[in-house]
C-alpha positions in Angstrom: -105.9 -4.7 104.2 -106.6 -3.2 107.6 -105.0 -6.0 109.5 -101.6 -5.1 108.0 -101.6 -1.4 109.3 -98.5 -0.6 111.2 -98.6 2.1 114.0 -95.4 3.9 114.9 -95.6 7.1 116.8 -97.9 9.5 114.9 -97.8 7.3 111.8 -100.2 4.6 110.7 -99.4 3.0 107.4 -99.6 -0.1 105.2 -96.3 -1.6 104.0 -96.2 -4.2 101.3 -93.3 -5.8 99.5 -89.6 -5.0 99.3 -87.6 -2.7 97.0 -87.8 0.9 95.7 -90.3 2.7 97.9 -93.5 4.1 96.4 -95.5 6.2 98.9 -99.1 6.4 98.0 -101.2 9.5 99.1 -104.9 9.1 99.2 -107.4 11.9 98.6 -110.1 13.5 100.7 -112.5 10.7 100.3 -110.0 8.1 99.6 -109.7 5.1 101.8 -106.5 3.0 101.7 -108.4 0.3 99.8 -108.7 2.6 96.8 -105.1 1.5 96.0 -105.6 -2.3 96.3 -104.6 -2.6 92.7 -101.3 -0.7 93.2 -100.6 -2.6 96.5 -101.1 -6.0 94.8 -99.1 -5.2 91.6 -96.0 -3.3 92.4 -94.5 -5.5 95.2 -94.3 -8.3 92.6 -92.2 -6.0 90.4 -89.6 -5.1 93.0 -91.2 -2.1 94.7 -92.2 -1.5 98.3 -95.7 0.1 98.5 -96.3 2.3 101.6 -99.7 3.9 102.1 -99.8 6.3 105.1 -103.1 7.3 106.7 -103.1 11.0 106.3 -104.3 12.9 109.4 -106.9 14.8 107.4 -109.5 14.9 110.2 -107.1 14.7 113.2 -105.0 17.9 112.9 -106.2 21.1 114.6 -108.2 23.4 112.3 -105.4 25.9 112.1 -103.0 23.2 111.0 -105.4 21.6 108.5 -103.5 22.8 105.4 -102.0 21.2 102.3 -98.6 22.5 103.5 -98.9 20.7 106.8 -99.8 17.5 105.1 -96.8 17.9 102.8 -94.6 18.4 105.9 -96.2 15.2 107.4 -95.2 13.2 104.4 -91.6 14.5 104.6 -91.5 13.5 108.3 -92.9 10.1 107.3 -90.1 9.7 104.7 -87.6 10.7 107.4 -89.1 8.3 109.9 -88.7 5.4 107.5 -85.1 6.4 106.9 -85.3 6.8 103.1 -83.2 9.2 101.2 -85.4 9.1 98.1 -88.9 7.9 97.3 -91.5 7.8 94.5 -94.7 9.7 95.4 -98.0 8.7 94.0 -101.0 10.9 94.7 -104.7 11.0 93.7 -106.9 14.1 94.0 -105.9 15.9 97.2 -103.1 13.3 97.6 -101.7 14.5 94.2 -101.7 18.1 95.5 -99.9 17.0 98.7 -97.3 15.1 96.5 -96.8 18.3 94.4 -96.2 20.5 97.3 -94.0 18.0 99.1 -91.9 17.7 96.0 -91.6 21.5 95.8 -90.6 21.9 99.4 -88.4 18.7 99.7 -87.2 17.9 96.2 -84.1 16.1 97.5 -86.3 13.3 98.9 -88.5 12.8 95.8 -86.9 10.9 92.8 -90.2 10.8 90.8 -93.8 11.8 91.1 -97.0 10.3 89.9 -100.3 12.3 89.9 -103.8 11.3 88.9 -106.9 13.4 89.1 -104.8 15.9 91.2 -105.9 19.2 92.6 -103.4 22.0 92.7 -104.4 23.9 89.5 -108.1 23.8 89.2 -109.6 25.9 91.9 -113.1 24.4 92.2 -111.8 20.8 92.2 -111.7 20.5 95.9 -115.1 22.0 96.6 -116.8 20.1 93.8 -115.3 16.7 94.7 -116.7 17.1 98.3 -120.5 17.1 98.3 -122.3 19.5 100.6 -124.7 18.2 103.2 -127.8 16.8 101.6 -130.1 13.8 101.5 -128.8 10.4 100.8 -129.8 10.3 97.1 -128.1 13.6 96.4 -124.9 12.3 98.1 -125.2 9.0 96.1 -125.4 10.9 92.8 -122.4 13.1 93.7 -120.4 10.0 94.6 -121.3 8.3 91.4 -120.3 11.4 89.4 -116.7 10.8 90.5 -116.5 7.7 88.4 -117.2 7.0 84.7 -119.0 3.8 85.8 -121.4 4.8 88.6 -121.5 1.1 89.8 -118.1 1.7 91.3 -119.7 4.0 93.9 -120.8 1.0 96.1 -123.1 1.4 99.0 -120.1 1.3 101.3 -118.5 4.2 99.5 -121.7 6.3 99.5 -122.3 5.5 103.2 -118.8 6.7 104.0 -119.3 10.0 102.1 -122.7 10.5 103.6 -121.4 10.0 107.1 -118.5 12.4 106.5 -120.6 15.3 105.1 -122.9 15.0 108.1 -120.1 14.9 110.6 -119.5 18.5 111.7 -115.9 17.9 112.7 -115.1 16.4 109.3 -117.1 19.1 107.4 -115.2 21.9 109.1 -111.8 20.3 108.3 -112.9 19.6 104.8 -113.7 23.3 104.2 -110.4 24.3 105.8 -108.6 21.9 103.3 -110.6 23.3 100.4 -109.6 26.8 101.2 -106.0 25.8 101.7 -105.9 24.0 98.4 -107.1 27.1 96.6 -104.5 29.2 98.4 -101.8 26.7 97.3 -102.4 26.9 93.6 -99.2 25.4 92.0 -99.3 27.2 88.6 -96.3 29.4 89.4 -94.3 26.7 91.1 -94.6 23.9 88.5 -92.2 25.4 85.9 -89.4 25.3 88.5 -90.1 21.7 89.5 -87.8 19.4 87.5 -88.7 16.1 89.3 -89.7 13.5 86.6 -93.5 13.2 86.7 -95.9 10.7 85.3 -99.4 12.1 84.8 -102.2 9.5 84.4 -105.7 10.9 83.8 -109.2 9.7 83.1 -110.6 11.1 79.9 -114.0 11.4 81.6 -112.9 13.0 84.8 -115.6 15.5 85.8 -113.9 16.6 89.1 -110.5 17.6 87.6 -111.3 17.7 83.8 -108.8 16.6 81.1 -107.8 20.3 80.5 -106.2 20.2 84.0 -104.0 17.3 83.0 -102.9 19.1 79.9 -102.1 22.2 81.9 -100.0 20.1 84.4 -98.1 18.5 81.5 -97.5 21.9 79.9 -96.2 23.5 83.1 -94.0 20.7 84.5 -90.6 20.6 82.8 -90.1 16.8 82.9 -93.6 15.2 82.6 -95.4 12.7 80.5 -99.2 12.5 80.2 -101.1 9.2 79.7 -104.9 8.9 79.2 -107.2 6.2 80.3 -110.5 6.0 78.3 -113.9 5.6 80.0 -112.4 6.6 83.2 -113.3 9.3 85.8 -111.5 10.8 88.8 -109.9 7.7 90.3 -108.1 5.9 87.6 -106.3 3.4 89.9 -109.7 2.3 91.2 -111.7 2.2 87.9 -109.0 0.7 85.7 -106.4 -0.7 88.0 -104.7 -3.0 85.5 -104.3 -0.3 82.8 -103.2 2.2 85.5 -100.5 -0.2 86.8 -99.2 -1.2 83.3 -98.9 2.5 82.3 -97.1 3.4 85.5 -94.8 0.3 85.5 -93.8 0.9 81.8 -93.0 4.6 82.7 -90.9 3.6 85.8 -88.9 1.0 83.7 -88.3 3.5 80.9 -87.1 6.1 83.3 -84.9 3.7 85.2 -86.8 3.8 88.5 
């Protein structure tokens, strides 16, 4: 997908299809390719999929916060000239989607979260392995998925390189601290944006209890489970993820 990346000012993003915009927010370890399934499915159903590269390792340390990423997403929406969009976020991307929706509700018509941080304080720290030998990193990467085979050598290599890169490690710790500071428990009951929660029943990073809590606290949410699925449902079970989300969007008239 890299050949399709557009660069406009400070924004680099993928844009596929035409129609109602769905902006996809990746997590800390999430490359844009994690959302190949979403990018291939939804444009055929009348949606435009936009996947911005979040400047996770490019902002200054002081600005490396969930709030600044939420602001970045709002500026991206403004840059594209959209009044309203659907936000879809996984892991840290879900947390950014939640905070963006809290701060700029007028721009978000619906929200989709999967394996999202924002409630479970150790989620960020645990999903990002500390420095260690390659086998340790491999085991931590495999633990993100129900099926360890999904943690390909390419994925493990990327994680290993990130945790041994001082610049990335410092920013990761800054994001983890910011995520804990921005716990959303008190905000969620005031957020009335329709929300689709899709969760892996075998998510070890943000366990099923977290999804139940999100569903309980959000006034207009619906929770869907995917069996034999870990932290990245859209990667492990792309077809099931897409069918659940599409049915929800149709039911809600989005």
